[in-house]
C-alpha positions in Angstrom: -48.2 -54.0 -34.6 -51.6 -52.7 -33.5 -54.7 -54.0 -35.5 -56.6 -51.7 -37.7 -60.5 -51.5 -37.8 -61.4 -54.1 -40.3 -63.7 -53.0 -43.1 -64.9 -56.1 -45.0 -66.8 -53.9 -47.4 -70.0 -55.8 -46.6 -73.5 -54.5 -47.0 -74.3 -55.9 -43.6 -73.5 -52.8 -41.5 -74.1 -54.6 -38.2 -71.2 -57.0 -38.9 -69.1 -54.1 -39.8 -70.0 -52.4 -36.5 -69.3 -55.5 -34.4 -65.9 -56.1 -36.1 -65.0 -52.5 -35.5 -66.0 -52.7 -31.8 -64.0 -55.9 -31.4 -60.9 -54.3 -32.9 -61.2 -51.2 -30.6 -61.4 -53.5 -27.5 -58.3 -55.4 -28.7 -56.5 -52.2 -29.3 -57.4 -51.0 -25.7 -56.1 -54.3 -24.3 -52.8 -53.8 -26.1 -52.5 -50.3 -24.6 -53.1 -51.7 -21.1 -50.5 -54.5 -21.6 -48.0 -51.9 -22.9 -48.5 -49.7 -19.8 -48.2 -52.7 -17.5 -44.9 -53.7 -19.1 -43.7 -50.1 -18.8 -44.5 -50.2 -15.1 -42.8 -53.6 -14.6 -39.7 -52.2 -16.5 -39.6 -49.2 -14.2 -39.9 -51.4 -11.1 -37.1 -53.6 -12.3 -34.7 -50.7 -12.7 -35.7 -49.2 -9.4 -35.2 -52.6 -7.7 -31.7 -52.9 -9.1 -30.9 -49.4 -7.9 -32.2 -50.1 -4.4 -30.3 -53.3 -4.1 -27.2 -51.8 -5.5 -27.3 -48.8 -3.1 -27.9 -51.0 -0.1 -25.0 -53.2 -1.1 -22.8 -50.2 -1.5 -23.6 -48.9 1.9 -22.8 -52.3 3.3 -19.5 -52.3 1.4 -20.5 -55.2 -0.8 -19.0 -53.5 -3.8 -19.0 -56.4 -6.2 -22.7 -57.0 -5.5 -23.4 -53.3 -5.8 -21.5 -53.1 -9.1 -23.5 -56.0 -10.6 -26.8 -54.4 -9.7 -25.9 -51.0 -11.0 -24.7 -52.7 -14.2 -28.2 -54.4 -14.5 -29.9 -51.1 -13.9 -27.8 -49.6 -16.7 -28.7 -52.4 -19.0 -32.3 -51.6 -18.4 -31.8 -47.8 -18.6 -28.4 -46.7 -19.9 -29.3 -43.0 -19.4 -29.9 -43.3 -15.6 -27.7 -40.9 -13.8 -28.4 -42.7 -10.5 -27.2 -46.0 -12.0 -24.1 -44.4 -13.5 -23.2 -42.7 -10.2 -23.6 -46.0 -8.4 -21.5 -47.8 -11.0 -18.8 -45.1 -10.8 -18.6 -45.2 -7.0 -18.6 -49.0 -6.9 -15.9 -49.2 -9.6 -13.7 -46.8 -7.7 -14.1 -48.7 -4.5 -12.9 -51.8 -6.3 -9.9 -50.0 -7.7 -11.0 -49.6 -11.3 -10.5 -45.8 -11.8 -11.0 -45.9 -15.6 -14.4 -47.5 -15.4 -15.3 -45.1 -12.6 -14.2 -42.1 -14.6 -16.1 -43.1 -17.7 -19.3 -43.4 -15.7 -18.8 -40.1 -14.0 -18.3 -38.5 -17.4 -21.6 -39.9 -18.6 -23.4 -38.3 -15.7 -21.7 -35.0 -16.5 -22.6 -35.2 -20.2 -26.3 -35.4 -19.1 -26.0 -33.0 -16.1 -22.8 -30.8 -16.2 -23.5 -29.4 -12.8 -24.0 -32.7 -10.9 -21.8 -32.1 -7.9 -21.4 -35.8 -6.9 -20.0 -36.5 -10.3 -17.7 -33.4 -10.2 -16.4 -34.6 -6.8 -15.9 -38.1 -8.2 -13.8 -36.9 -11.1 -11.8 -34.7 -8.8 -11.1 -37.7 -6.5 -9.8 -39.8 -9.4 -7.6 -36.9 -10.6 -6.2 -36.6 -7.1 -5.5 -40.3 -6.8 -3.7 -40.1 -10.1 -1.4 -37.5 -8.6 -3.0 -34.4 -10.2 -3.9 -32.8 -6.9 -3.8 -29.1 -7.9 -5.9 -29.7 -11.0 -8.4 -31.7 -8.9 -8.6 -28.9 -6.3 -9.2 -26.4 -9.1 -12.2 -28.5 -10.3 -13.7 -28.6 -6.8 -13.1 -24.9 -6.2 -14.9 -23.9 -9.4 -17.9 -26.0 -8.5 -18.0 -24.5 -5.0 -18.4 -21.0 -6.5 -21.9 -22.2 -7.7 -22.7 -24.1 -4.5 -20.5 -22.8 -1.6 -21.9 -25.2 1.0 -22.3 -28.4 -0.9 -21.3 -31.0 1.6 -20.0 -33.4 -1.0 -17.7 -30.8 -2.5 -16.5 -29.5 0.9 -15.6 -33.0 1.9 -13.8 -33.6 -1.4 -11.9 -30.3 -1.1 -10.6 -31.1 2.4 -9.7 -34.7 1.3 -7.6 -33.3 -1.5 -5.9 -30.7 0.7 -5.0 -33.4 3.3 -3.6 -35.5 0.5 -1.5 -32.5 -0.6 -0.2 -32.1 2.9 -2.0 -28.8 3.4 -3.3 -29.9 6.7 -3.8 -26.5 8.4 -5.7 -25.2 5.3 -7.9 -28.3 5.2 -8.9 -27.9 8.9 -9.5 -24.2 8.4 -11.8 -24.8 5.5 -13.7 -27.5 7.4 -14.1 -25.3 10.4 -15.4 -22.4 8.2 -18.1 -24.7 6.8 -19.1 -26.2 10.2 -22.1 -23.9 10.9 -23.6 -24.4 7.5 -23.5 -28.2 7.6 -26.0 -30.3 9.5 -25.1 -33.5 11.4 -23.2 -35.2 8.5 -21.3 -38.3 9.4 -18.7 -38.1 6.6 -18.0 -34.4 7.4 -17.2 -35.1 11.1 -15.2 -38.1 10.2 -13.0 -35.9 7.9 -12.9 -33.3 10.6 -11.4 -35.9 12.9 -8.8 -36.8 10.2 -7.9 -33.1 9.8 -7.4 -32.7 13.5 -5.2 -35.8 13.6 -3.2 -34.5 10.7 -2.6 -31.3 12.5 -1.6 -33.2 15.7 -4.6 -31.9 17.6 -5.0 -35.3 19.1 -7.3 -34.4 22.0 -9.8 -32.7 19.6 -9.6 -35.7 17.2 -10.2 -38.1 20.0 -13.3 -36.1 21.2 -14.8 -36.2 17.7 -14.0 -39.9 17.1 -15.4 -41.0 20.5 -18.6 -39.0 19.7 -18.9 -40.8 16.4 -18.4 -44.2 18.0 -21.4 -43.5 20.3 -23.5 -42.7 17.3 -22.2 -45.3 14.9 -20.9 -48.2 17.1 -21.0 -50.7 14.2 -19.2 -48.5 11.6 -15.7 -49.8 10.8 -14.6 -46.4 9.4 -14.7 -44.9 12.9 -12.8 -47.7 14.4 -10.2 -47.3 11.7 -9.9 -43.6 12.4 -9.3 -44.2 16.1 -6.7 -46.9 15.2 -5.0 -44.4 12.9 -5.0 -41.8 15.7 -3.2 -44.3 17.9 -0.8 -45.0 15.1 -0.1 -41.2 14.9 0.4 -41.0 18.7 2.9 -43.8 18.4 4.8 -42.0 15.7 5.3 -39.0 18.0 6.2 -41.0 21.1 9.9 -41.3 22.1 9.3 -43.8 24.9 9.7 -47.2 23.3 7.3 -49.1 25.6 4.6 -46.5 25.3 5.0 -46.4 21.5 4.6 -50.2 21.3 1.5 -49.9 23.5 -0.1 -47.4 21.1 0.7 -49.7 18.2 -0.9 -52.7 19.9 -4.0 -50.6 20.7 -4.2 -49.5 17.1 -4.0 -53.1 15.9 -6.7 -54.1 18.3 -9.0 -51.4 17.0 -8.3 -52.5 13.4 -9.3 -56.0 14.4 -12.6 -54.6 15.6 -13.1 -52.7 12.3 -12.4 -55.9 10.4 -14.8 -57.9 12.6 -17.5 -55.4 11.4 -16.3 -55.5 7.8 -13.8 -58.2 6.9 -13.0 -56.5 3.6 -12.4 -53.0 5.0 -9.4 -52.1 2.8 -7.8 -49.3 4.9 -7.9 -51.4 8.0 -6.2 -54.3 6.3 -3.5 -52.2 4.7 -2.7 -50.3 8.0 -2.9 -53.6 9.7 -0.2 -55.1 7.5 2.1 -52.1 8.3 1.5 -52.4 12.1 1.9 -56.1 12.1 5.3 -55.8 10.3 6.3 -53.0 12.8 5.3 -55.3 15.7 7.3 -58.2 14.1 4.2 -60.3 13.3 5.4 -61.2 9.9 3.3 -64.4 9.4 0.1 -62.5 10.2 1.1 -59.6 7.9 1.8 -62.1 5.1 -1.6 -63.7 5.5 -3.2 -60.2 5.4 -1.5 -59.4 2.1 -2.7 -62.7 0.6 -6.3 -61.9 1.6 -6.0 -58.4 0.2 -4.7 -59.7 -3.1 -7.9 -61.7 -3.5 -10.0 -58.5 -3.4 -7.4 -56.2 -4.9 -5.3 -58.3 -7.3 -3.9 -55.3 -9.2 -3.0 -53.0 -6.3 0.8 -52.4 -6.7 1.3 -51.4 -3.0 -0.2 -54.7 -1.8 1.8 -56.8 -4.3 4.9 -55.0 -3.1 4.2 -55.8 0.5 3.4 -59.4 -0.4 6.7 -59.8 -2.3 8.7 -58.3 0.5 7.1 -60.5 3.1 7.4 -63.6 0.9 11.1 -62.9 0.5 11.6 -62.1 4.2 9.9 -65.4 5.2 11.7 -67.4 2.6 8.8 -68.2 0.3 10.8 -67.9 -2.8 8.2 -69.2 -5.2 5.6 -66.6 -4.0 8.3 -63.9 -3.9 9.3 -64.5 -7.5 5.6 -64.6 -8.6 4.8 -61.4 -6.8 7.8 -59.6 -8.1 7.0 -60.6 -11.7 3.4 -59.5 -11.2 4.4 -56.2 -9.8 6.8 -55.6 -12.7 3.8 -56.0 -15.1 1.5 -53.7 -13.1 3.9 -51.0 -11.9 7.1 -51.1 -13.8 8.1 -47.6 -12.7 8.2 -48.5 -9.0 11.9 -47.8 -8.6 12.2 -49.2 -5.0 10.5 -52.5 -6.0 12.5 -52.8 -9.2 15.8 -52.5 -7.3 14.6 -54.9 -4.6 13.7 -57.3 -7.4 17.2 -57.0 -8.9 18.8 -57.8 -5.5 16.4 -60.7 -5.1 17.2 -62.3 -8.4 20.9 -61.8 -8.0 20.8 -63.8 -4.8 18.2 -66.4 -5.8 18.1 -66.9 -9.6 20.3 -68.4 -12.3 21.5 -66.1 -15.1 18.9 -67.5 -17.5 16.0 -66.8 -15.3 13.3 -64.9 -17.3 12.6 -62.3 -14.6 16.4 -61.6 -14.2 16.8 -61.3 -17.9 13.8 -59.0 -18.2 15.3 -56.7 -15.4 18.7 -56.7 -17.0 17.4 -55.8 -20.5 15.4 -53.0 -19.0 18.6 -51.6 -17.3 20.4 -52.0 -20.6 17.7 -50.1 -22.4 17.9 -47.3 -19.8 21.7 -47.2 -20.4 21.1 -46.5 -24.1 18.6 -43.8 -23.4 20.8 -42.1 -20.7 23.8 -42.2 -23.1 21.8 -40.5 -25.8 20.8 -37.8 -23.3 24.5 -37.4 -22.3 23.7 -38.4 -18.7 26.9 -40.4 -18.4 26.9 -41.0 -14.7 23.4 -42.3 -14.7 24.2 -44.3 -17.9 27.3 -45.8 -16.2 25.1 -46.8 -13.2 22.6 -48.6 -15.5 25.3 -50.3 -17.5 27.1 -51.7 -14.5 23.8 -52.8 -12.9 22.9 -54.6 -16.1 26.3 -56.3 -16.2 25.4 -58.0 -12.9 22.1 -59.2 -14.1 22.9 -60.3 -17.7 26.7 -60.7 -17.7 26.7 -63.0 -20.8 24.7 -60.7 -23.0 26.9 -60.1 -26.1 25.6 -56.6 -26.8 26.2 -55.6 -23.1 29.8 -57.0 -23.3 30.5 -54.8 -26.3 28.9 -51.8 -24.5 31.2 -52.4 -21.5 34.2 -52.3 -23.8 33.1 -49.2 -25.7 32.2 -47.4 -22.4 35.7 -48.0 -21.0 37.2 -46.8 -24.3 35.0 -43.7 -24.3 36.3 -42.6 -20.8 39.9 -43.8 -21.4 39.7 -46.3 -18.5 42.6 -48.4 -19.7 42.6 -51.0 -16.9 38.9 -51.8 -17.3 39.2 -51.8 -21.1 42.1 -54.2 -20.9 40.2 -56.5 -18.5 37.2 -56.7 -20.8 39.3 -57.2 -23.9 41.3 -60.0 -22.3 38.0 -61.7 -21.3 36.7 -61.3 -24.9 39.9 -62.9 -26.3 39.6 -65.8 -23.9 36.1 -66.4 -25.3 37.1 -65.7 -28.9 40.8 -66.6 -29.2 40.8 -66.5 -33.0 39.3 -63.0 -33.3 42.0 -60.9 -34.9 40.2 -57.6 -34.2 40.2 -58.2 -30.4 43.8 -59.3 -30.5 44.8 -56.1 -32.3 43.0 -53.9 -29.9 44.7 -55.6 -27.0 48.1 -55.2 -28.5 47.5 -51.5 -29.3 46.2 -50.9 -25.7 49.2 -52.7 -24.2 51.6 -50.5 -26.1 50.0 -47.5 -24.5 50.0 -49.1 -21.0 53.7 -49.9 -21.3 54.3 -46.2 -21.6 52.5 -45.4 -18.3 54.3 -44.7 -15.1 52.6 -47.8 -13.4 54.1 -50.2 -15.9 57.5 -48.6 -16.1 57.8 -48.6 -12.3 57.0 -52.3 -12.1 53.4 -52.1 -10.7 51.7 -53.9 -13.6 52.0 -57.5 -14.7 52.9 -58.7 -18.2 49.5 -58.1 -19.6 49.5 -54.6 -18.1 47.0 -55.1 -15.2 47.8 -53.4 -11.9 48.6 -55.2 -8.7 45.5 -55.7 -6.5 47.2 -54.5 -3.3 48.6 -51.3 -4.8 46.0 -48.9 -3.5 45.3 -47.6 0.0 42.2 -45.4 -0.6 40.2 -43.8 2.3 37.6 -46.2 3.7 34.1 -45.5 4.9 31.3 -47.5 6.7 27.8 -46.7 5.6 24.8 -46.9 7.9 21.3 -47.3 6.4 19.5 -44.1 5.6 16.8 -43.4 8.2 13.3 -42.3 7.1 12.1 -38.9 8.3 8.6 -40.2 8.7 7.7 -42.8 11.3 7.0 -45.6 8.8 8.1 -45.2 5.1 6.0 -46.4 2.2 7.7 -49.8 2.1 9.9 -51.7 4.6 12.7 -52.2 2.1 13.0 -48.5 1.1 15.9 -47.7 3.5 17.9 -50.8 2.4 17.3 -50.0 -1.3 18.5 -46.4 -1.0 21.5 -47.5 1.0 22.3 -50.5 -1.3 22.1 -48.3 -4.3 24.5 -45.8 -2.8 26.9 -48.6 -1.8 26.7 -50.0 -5.4 27.6 -46.6 -6.8 30.5 -46.2 -4.4 31.9 -49.6 -5.4 32.4 -48.2 -8.9 34.6 -45.4 -7.5 38.4 -46.3 -7.5 39.1 -43.2 -5.3 37.8 -44.9 -2.1 36.5 -48.2 -0.7 33.6 -49.1 1.6 33.3 -51.7 4.3 31.5 -54.6 2.7 31.3 -58.4 2.6 31.6 -60.6 5.7 33.1 -57.7 7.8 30.0 -55.5 7.2 27.7 -58.5 8.0 29.6 -59.0 11.3 29.3 -55.4 12.2 25.6 -55.2 11.4 24.8 -58.4 13.3 26.7 -57.1 16.4 24.8 -53.7 16.3 21.5 -55.5 15.9 22.2 -57.9 18.7 23.0 -55.0 21.0 20.2 -52.6 20.0 17.6 -55.1 18.8 15.9 -55.2 15.4 14.7 -51.9 14.0 10.9 -51.9 13.8 9.4 -52.2 10.4 12.6 -51.9 8.3 15.2 -54.1 10.1 17.7 -51.4 9.0 20.8 -50.4 10.9 20.8 -46.7 11.7 23.5 -44.6 13.0 23.9 -44.1 16.8 27.0 -43.0 18.6 26.9 -46.3 20.6 27.1 -48.3 17.3 30.5 -46.9 16.4 32.2 -49.2 18.9 31.3 -52.2 16.7 33.1 -50.9 13.6 36.5 -52.3 14.7 35.5 -55.8 15.6 37.9 -57.3 13.1 40.5 -54.4 13.1 43.7 -53.6 14.8 43.8 -50.4 16.7 46.1 -48.8 14.1 43.8 -49.8 11.2 40.4 -48.7 12.4 37.5 -47.6 10.2 37.9 -43.8 10.2 35.0 -42.5 8.2 31.3 -43.0 8.7 28.4 -42.1 6.4 24.8 -41.7 7.7 21.7 -39.6 7.0 17.9 -39.4 6.7 15.6 -39.4 3.7 12.1 -38.5 2.5 10.7 -40.3 -0.4 7.5 -39.6 -2.5 6.1 -41.2 -5.6 8.3 -39.0 -7.7 11.1 -37.6 -5.5 13.9 -38.5 -3.2 15.3 -36.0 -0.6 18.4 -36.9 1.4 20.3 -35.2 4.2 23.6 -36.8 4.7 26.6 -36.5 7.0 30.2 -37.7 6.6 31.7 -38.2 10.1 35.4 -38.5 10.9 36.0 -40.7 14.0 39.5 -39.4 14.5 38.5 -35.8 14.9 35.0 -36.4 16.2 33.5 -34.0 13.7 31.4 -34.0 10.6 33.4 -33.4 7.5 30.4 -32.3 5.5 26.6 -32.0 5.6 25.1 -32.8 2.2 21.6 -32.3 0.9 20.3 -34.0 -2.3 16.9 -33.5 -3.9 16.1 -35.4 -7.1 13.0 -36.1 -9.2 11.8 -38.2 -12.1 12.4 -41.6 -13.6 16.1 -41.8 -12.8 15.8 -40.3 -9.3 17.3 -43.4 -7.5 20.3 -43.4 -9.9 20.7 -39.7 -9.8 20.6 -39.5 -6.0 23.2 -42.3 -5.8 25.6 -40.8 -8.3 25.4 -37.3 -6.9 25.8 -38.4 -3.3 28.6 -40.7 -4.2 30.4 -37.9 -5.9 29.9 -35.7 -2.8 31.3 -38.4 -0.5 34.4 -38.9 -2.8 35.0 -35.2 -3.1 34.8 -34.6 0.6 36.9 -37.5 1.9 40.5 -36.3 2.4 43.1 -37.4 -0.2 44.8 -40.5 1.2 47.8 -42.4 -0.2 51.2 -43.8 0.6 54.8 -43.6 -0.7 55.2 -47.0 -2.3 58.7 -46.6 -3.7 61.7 -44.4 -2.9 63.9 -43.5 -5.8 67.2 -41.5 -6.0 65.6 -38.1 -6.8 61.9 -38.8 -6.2 59.2 -41.0 -4.7 56.3 -43.0 -6.2 52.9 -42.5 -4.7 49.9 -44.9 -5.0 47.5 -42.0 -6.0 46.9 -40.6 -9.5 44.5 -39.0 -11.9 41.6 -41.2 -10.7 42.0 -39.6 -7.2 41.4 -36.1 -8.6 45.0 -34.9 -8.6 47.0 -33.5 -11.5 50.6 -32.9 -12.5 51.9 -29.9 -10.6 49.7 -30.4 -7.5 51.5 -30.1 -4.1 51.0 -32.7 -1.4 52.3 -33.2 2.2 54.2 -36.2 3.5 53.5 -37.4 7.1 54.0 -40.3 9.4 52.1 -40.9 12.6 50.6 -37.4 12.4 53.9 -35.6 12.0 54.5 -33.7 8.7 57.7 -34.1 6.9 57.6 -31.5 4.1 55.8 -30.9 0.8 56.2 -32.7 -2.5 55.2 -31.8 -6.0 53.7 -34.1 -8.6 56.1 -34.3 -11.7 54.6 -37.4 -13.5 51.2 -39.1 -13.2 48.9 -41.7 -14.7 45.5 -43.0 -13.6 46.6 -44.7 -10.4 50.1 -43.7 -9.4 52.3 -40.6 -9.6 55.9 -39.5 -9.1 56.8 -36.6 -6.9 59.8 -34.5 -5.8 60.4 -32.9 -2.4 61.2 -29.3 -2.0 63.7 -30.1 0.8 67.1 -31.3 -0.5 67.6 -33.4 2.7 64.3 -35.3 2.3 66.1 -38.7 2.0 67.3 -38.6 5.5 63.8 -38.8 7.0 61.4 -40.1 4.2 60.8 -43.8 3.9 58.5 -46.2 2.1 55.1 -46.4 3.8 54.9 -42.7 4.7 51.4 -41.2 4.1 50.7 -38.4 1.8 47.8 -36.0 2.0 46.5 -32.9 0.1 48.3 -29.6 0.5 46.3 -26.6 1.8 45.5 -25.2 -1.6 44.7 -28.5 -3.5 41.2 -29.0 -4.7 40.4 -32.5 -6.0 39.2 -32.6 -9.6 35.9 -34.3 -10.5 36.1 -37.7 -12.2 33.6 -38.6 -14.9 31.7 -40.9 -15.0 
């Protein structure tokens, strides 16, 4: 509080004048001190800003963030401080903090183009590319040649895959932009994206001369080499490009050890080159700086699993589940991991199983029965002892009249609860129904009513891994996850069987030994040469006839698959299949739909397992998609022996009569049966 002129109300006017003058001098001193403090305050804020901006340019983002925060403590309304804080937060992966700071700038200055571009960048990173592009386009109407906005527009267009448009927009603005480093770096990216590699090389080499210590330029040249490798068919030259790319990334990291893009691309290239230990160390270093980056955690979990570090793999998978629970590739990989490495009471395994069980409930309510069936069966592997799940398995089998599965589950429940009268009664009622079936009456079921294990002779198929359409997919385990999910779904289909177990391992090992490991994914892809290994454990008269193979493209919200079913006997593709699926259940949906297509397009295959006086018994039934009244053809060693009509049928076997009165003279047990020319198999649900 400033002093007032003191009036002592004395008669002595001189004293009064002196006191007044003293007070005026003191007041003046206060004003000087206040002004000085104000200047010091301003210098302090400016100093924080200067240090912060210098640290940001040098990519010392944590130091930059701390100084911008101090500047904001001094002056919360500083647009410059808020912009610095926003950019530093975004560089460190904190999009929410960044967005909040950009919004504060826009509240004070709604036309601040740097803040507009920043908000658009965050929207784009969150997947709202079109909305982000609209924001930038609106701002460009006011300032058509704002460099920040032009760069942001091209960045979003490239992210959207609109490479030609991005390059065209950059070229249009070229004459209006002075020598701007960020612009020319993006122009190089756009040329690379459009496969104009010579032009991209020219721009990048020019930038290297101007900025020989800038890691971004070395990264772009490395990425260009990576792109050249992706288009190269010659294996040796492709490997040479990848090694050159890694060398350039090492230079970028020598200039900036924390250069994020270089380290992430470096991880991918090292995995491709088979340098798993180095890639694993890279992911560990990345996690120090970016502990919540789901992609890095996914890579770390994959590499830990691949290299046998089970403790770190389990830790990374659990961490990933908390950060990115909707990552369907990682979730399925986690399930496979815990099924191989964890006890049933493991917390992570239990968590995964309960999540599947919850998805089963939701899918059932939405009447998506095939997807629900997938979730339920997957959950039953993870948490087989869960009581609610056991009850759901029983009710699911009852809902779809699957008598054999229902009986199996009920018998298991009675074994665990021998005194439960309700379970006993359900078993007795079910067994009465089963004893009325053709299978039981013809002697192909045991006393309980369960069918013989060797009754069926379904068509058999070997599945190669799905091959990514891009050079390197998002994650090394994506092909295996997509293929494993399809195999899992097909194992639930009684109409066919797939080559699995030790035989599949033997075949895959033989193909890998012949062709070498597949770079990056270690998957086994289809080649005509690989077919010779399918019969390593087979007699000539029992070869694997059908083969499944295809390609895929995967995004953060979609799966697209092009698939072929190949018949080795005829040397032709039976069917070319295309599947496109989106959303939360896209992995399950793709698997269920493709499995249905495979079953529907494999020829009906069965045998005569019993010859009676007036008819024959076949080991195919309702579950194979045939119905009473359908006409089939009998054959042996490729020769046809007449047609026969289904007169009785149950789930797995049927009875048929021949139209030729003399059929008994030529037909014998073991003859094959196939679909007649007009028969169309019926769809089985689920």
